[in-house]
C-alpha positions in Angstrom: -51.9 18.6 -46.0 -49.4 20.1 -43.5 -47.3 17.5 -41.7 -46.1 18.3 -38.2 -42.5 18.9 -37.5 -41.5 16.5 -34.7 -38.4 16.8 -32.5 -37.4 13.9 -30.2 -35.5 15.3 -27.2 -33.1 12.9 -25.5 -31.3 14.0 -22.4 -27.9 12.2 -22.0 -25.4 11.9 -19.2 -22.5 9.5 -19.7 -24.5 7.4 -22.2 -21.7 6.3 -24.5 -22.7 2.6 -24.0 -26.3 3.0 -25.2 -26.0 5.7 -27.8 -24.7 3.4 -30.6 -28.0 1.6 -30.3 -30.2 4.5 -29.5 -29.3 6.8 -32.4 -30.1 4.4 -35.3 -33.3 3.3 -33.6 -34.6 6.8 -33.2 -33.5 7.9 -36.7 -35.2 4.8 -38.2 -38.4 5.6 -36.2 -38.5 9.1 -37.6 -38.0 7.9 -41.1 -40.8 5.3 -40.8 -43.2 8.0 -39.5 -42.2 10.2 -42.4 -42.9 7.5 -44.9 -46.3 7.0 -43.4 -47.1 10.7 -43.9 -47.4 11.3 -40.2 -44.6 13.8 -39.7 -42.6 16.3 -41.8 -39.2 15.5 -43.4 -37.8 18.4 -41.3 -38.2 16.3 -38.1 -35.1 15.8 -36.0 -33.7 14.0 -33.0 -32.0 16.3 -30.5 -29.5 14.8 -28.0 -28.8 17.0 -25.0 -25.4 16.3 -23.4 -25.8 17.1 -19.8 -22.1 17.7 -19.0 -21.1 14.1 -19.7 -17.5 13.0 -18.7 -17.3 10.2 -21.3 -17.5 10.2 -25.1 -21.2 11.0 -25.2 -20.7 14.4 -27.0 -18.2 12.9 -29.4 -20.7 10.2 -30.5 -23.4 12.8 -30.9 -21.2 15.1 -33.0 -19.9 12.3 -35.3 -23.4 11.0 -35.9 -24.6 14.5 -36.8 -22.0 14.6 -39.6 -23.4 11.4 -41.2 -27.1 11.8 -40.5 -28.9 15.0 -41.0 -31.7 13.9 -38.7 -29.4 14.0 -35.6 -28.7 17.3 -33.8 -26.8 18.0 -30.6 -27.1 20.5 -27.7 -24.2 20.5 -25.3 -24.6 22.1 -21.8 -21.7 23.8 -20.2 -21.9 21.6 -17.1 -24.0 18.9 -15.5 -27.3 20.4 -14.3 -29.4 17.3 -13.8 -32.0 15.4 -15.8 -34.9 17.7 -15.4 -33.1 20.9 -16.3 -31.3 19.2 -19.2 -34.7 18.0 -20.5 -36.1 21.5 -20.1 -33.1 22.9 -22.1 -33.9 20.5 -25.0 -37.6 21.3 -24.9 -37.0 25.0 -24.9 -34.5 24.7 -27.7 -36.7 22.6 -29.9 -40.0 24.5 -29.4 -39.2 27.3 -31.8 -38.8 25.1 -34.8 -41.1 22.2 -33.9 -44.9 21.7 -34.0 -44.6 19.0 -31.3 -41.8 17.6 -29.2 -41.4 14.1 -27.6 -39.1 13.5 -24.7 -37.5 10.1 -24.0 -34.6 8.8 -22.0 -31.4 7.7 -23.8 -31.6 4.0 -22.6 -34.8 3.5 -24.7 -36.4 1.4 -22.0 -39.5 3.3 -23.1 -41.1 1.7 -26.1 -40.4 3.9 -29.2 -42.9 1.9 -31.3 -45.7 3.8 -29.5 -44.4 7.2 -30.8 -46.7 6.5 -33.8 -49.7 6.5 -31.4 -48.4 9.7 -29.8 -48.5 11.4 -33.2 -52.0 10.1 -34.0 -53.2 11.4 -30.6 -51.6 14.7 -31.3 -53.2 15.0 -34.7 -56.6 14.2 -33.1 -56.2 17.5 -31.2 -54.3 16.6 -28.0 -51.7 19.1 -26.9 -50.1 16.6 -24.4 -49.8 12.8 -24.7 -48.5 10.8 -21.8 -46.6 7.6 -22.1 -47.9 5.4 -19.3 -46.5 2.0 -18.2 -49.0 -0.8 -18.2 -47.3 -2.7 -15.4 -44.1 -2.9 -13.3 -43.5 -6.6 -13.2 -39.9 -6.2 -14.3 -39.0 -3.9 -11.4 -37.7 -5.3 -8.1 -40.2 -5.5 -5.3 -38.5 -2.6 -3.5 -38.6 -0.3 -6.6 -42.1 -1.2 -7.5 -43.5 -0.7 -4.0 -41.7 2.6 -3.4 -42.6 4.0 -6.9 -46.3 3.1 -6.3 -46.1 4.5 -2.8 -44.7 7.8 -4.2 -47.6 8.3 -6.6 -50.1 7.6 -3.9 -48.5 9.9 -1.4 -48.3 12.7 -4.1 -52.0 12.1 -4.9 -52.9 12.4 -1.2 -51.1 15.7 -1.0 -53.1 17.1 -3.8 -50.4 16.9 -6.5 -52.0 16.0 -9.9 -49.6 13.3 -11.2 -50.3 10.8 -14.0 -49.9 7.4 -12.4 -47.0 5.3 -13.7 -45.9 8.1 -16.1 -42.3 9.4 -16.0 -40.9 11.8 -18.7 -41.9 9.9 -21.9 -44.5 12.4 -23.3 -45.4 14.5 -26.3 -46.1 18.2 -26.0 -47.3 20.6 -28.6 -45.8 24.0 -29.4 -48.6 25.7 -27.6 -48.0 23.5 -24.4 -44.3 24.2 -24.6 -44.8 28.0 -24.8 -47.1 27.7 -21.7 -44.5 25.6 -19.9 -41.9 28.4 -20.6 -43.9 30.7 -18.4 -43.1 28.5 -15.3 -39.9 30.2 -14.2 -39.4 28.1 -11.0 -35.9 26.8 -10.4 -37.0 23.7 -8.5 -38.1 21.7 -11.5 -40.5 18.7 -11.3 -41.9 18.4 -14.8 -44.1 15.4 -14.0 -46.0 17.7 -11.7 -45.9 20.9 -13.8 -47.1 19.4 -17.1 -50.5 18.1 -15.9 -51.4 21.5 -14.4 -51.0 23.2 -17.8 -54.6 22.3 -18.4 -54.5 21.5 -22.1 -56.3 18.6 -23.7 -54.4 15.4 -23.1 -54.4 11.7 -23.7 -52.5 8.6 -22.6 -50.7 5.9 -24.5 -49.9 2.6 -22.6 -46.8 0.5 -23.2 -44.6 -2.1 -21.6 -41.2 -0.9 -20.5 -38.1 -2.8 -21.6 -34.9 -3.8 -19.8 -31.9 -1.4 -20.1 -29.7 -2.8 -22.9 -26.4 -1.3 -21.7 -24.8 1.1 -19.2 -26.0 1.8 -15.7 -29.2 3.5 -14.4 -28.8 7.2 -13.7 -31.3 7.0 -10.9 -29.9 4.9 -8.0 -31.7 4.8 -4.7 -30.1 8.1 -3.4 -31.2 10.1 -6.5 -34.6 8.5 -6.5 -35.2 9.6 -2.9 -33.9 13.1 -3.7 -36.1 13.3 -6.8 -39.2 12.2 -4.8 -38.5 14.7 -2.0 -38.0 17.4 -4.6 -41.4 16.6 -6.1 -43.2 16.6 -2.7 -41.7 19.9 -1.5 -42.1 21.6 -4.8 -45.8 21.1 -5.1 -47.2 20.7 -1.6 -47.0 22.4 1.8 -48.6 19.3 3.3 -45.4 18.2 5.1 -45.3 21.5 7.0 -48.9 21.1 7.9 -48.2 17.6 9.1 -45.5 19.0 11.3 -47.8 21.5 12.8 -50.5 18.9 13.3 -47.9 16.6 15.0 -46.9 19.5 17.3 -50.6 20.1 18.2 -51.2 16.4 19.0 -47.9 16.3 21.0 -49.0 19.3 23.0 -52.4 17.8 24.0 -50.8 14.4 24.8 -48.3 16.2 27.1 -51.3 17.9 28.8 -52.9 14.5 29.4 -49.7 13.1 30.7 -49.3 16.1 32.9 -52.7 15.5 34.4 -51.9 11.9 34.9 -48.7 12.5 36.7 -50.4 15.2 38.8 -53.0 12.7 39.8 -50.3 10.2 40.8 -48.6 12.8 42.9 -51.8 13.8 44.7 -52.6 10.1 45.5 -49.0 9.6 46.7 -48.1 7.0 44.1 -45.4 9.1 42.4 -42.5 7.0 41.0 -39.4 8.6 39.7 -38.2 7.2 36.4 -35.1 8.1 34.5 -36.1 6.1 31.4 -39.4 7.9 30.8 -37.8 11.3 31.2 -35.0 10.6 28.8 -37.4 9.0 26.3 -39.6 12.1 26.3 -36.7 14.4 25.9 -35.3 12.5 22.9 -38.8 12.3 21.3 -39.5 16.0 21.6 -36.0 16.9 20.6 -36.2 14.6 17.5 -39.5 16.2 16.5 -38.1 19.6 16.8 -35.0 18.8 14.7 -37.2 17.3 12.0 -39.5 20.3 12.0 -36.6 22.7 11.8 -35.0 20.7 9.0 -38.3 20.6 7.0 -39.0 24.3 7.4 -35.3 24.9 6.4 -35.9 22.9 3.2 -38.7 25.2 2.2 -36.7 28.3 3.1 -33.8 26.9 1.0 -36.2 26.6 -2.0 -37.4 30.1 -1.5 -33.7 31.2 -1.4 -33.0 29.4 -4.7 -36.1 30.9 -6.4 -35.4 34.5 -5.3 -31.9 34.5 -6.8 -33.3 33.8 -10.3 -30.2 32.2 -11.6 -30.4 30.6 -15.0 -31.2 26.9 -15.0 -28.6 25.9 -17.5 -25.9 27.3 -19.8 -25.6 26.1 -23.4 -22.0 25.5 -24.6 -22.7 24.2 -28.2 -26.0 24.4 -30.0 -26.2 22.3 -33.2 -29.9 22.5 -33.4 -31.0 26.2 -33.9 -27.5 27.3 -34.9 -25.7 24.4 -36.7 -21.9 24.5 -36.3 -20.1 24.7 -39.7 -18.4 21.4 -40.2 -15.2 22.9 -41.5 -14.6 24.4 -38.1 -14.8 21.0 -36.4 -12.3 18.2 -36.3 -13.8 14.8 -37.1 -12.4 13.0 -34.2 -12.5 15.5 -31.3 -10.2 15.3 -28.3 -10.3 12.5 -25.7 -12.9 14.4 -23.6 -15.4 14.5 -26.5 -15.0 18.2 -26.7 -14.2 20.0 -29.9 -11.9 23.0 -30.2 -13.6 26.0 -31.6 -14.1 29.7 -30.9 -17.7 30.7 -30.2 -17.2 34.3 -31.5 -15.7 32.9 -34.7 -18.7 30.6 -35.0 -21.1 33.5 -34.6 -19.3 35.5 -37.3 -19.3 32.5 -39.7 -23.0 31.8 -39.2 
């Protein structure tokens, strides 16, 4: 019987506080699955360093020296969670039968990875990790997150409710994902439209054990806006609809004030004039800004710049250990010459 080769992709940005716990847990998880005969002994954990400024890469490298399960991919600079995740997925797809993505803080329950594999072996190309409830979130975070999913659904975006980026994808699904060349990435919206057979696994999310969240309010709002504008033109249609409604309301007010003038009951009012000017001016600025956002996305797409640049790849092209120092410098970077590495390998 052929056992699937699994790679767990973990995007990391300044995660030196959580990696000492995350690494052994994920490695232990893989070994347990291997003992059960669910996955191949060639399965790996790939940590993607998204241009971290702390000792994240140093920890990844050192662990790879002592544990053959651990592999690292270092990006040349910080490109953001979605692009770092995509870099890991695209790197792992060539040597994996299936890939699971999970955040480094392990708030997502790794015990359900076993169910992911079972669902995959039943013929599902995509398996979504879905939260059962949000009782541990603050009221604000819970209400805004649920509101986001509902708004996206109303705009016609096919999102899996209460699913983030904890999912399994088969090699076939990853090859199809590679065909999506858009720069403005929103994987939660892209993956469901691939159309392959899918299933969901439900779990309870844990508290973050260490470090700080990488999604404060500002980034959450930016991420939400990215998702809305990447998958729907509904905001522009709403602006157009608002403009049409405002036009007809202004006609009604025009008739009303004309009637007042004809009956001799005209009253001059500075407040009503200024209010209407500010209202119309605000709507115009919002409309221009929204249209500009879409134009900006078009501009980014037409340039076709690469989404990320790989600095060090210890997954598909393992770096010879004799070219590395065991400790690394204070920035977690390791002195080596890429041309020399290529010749050696």
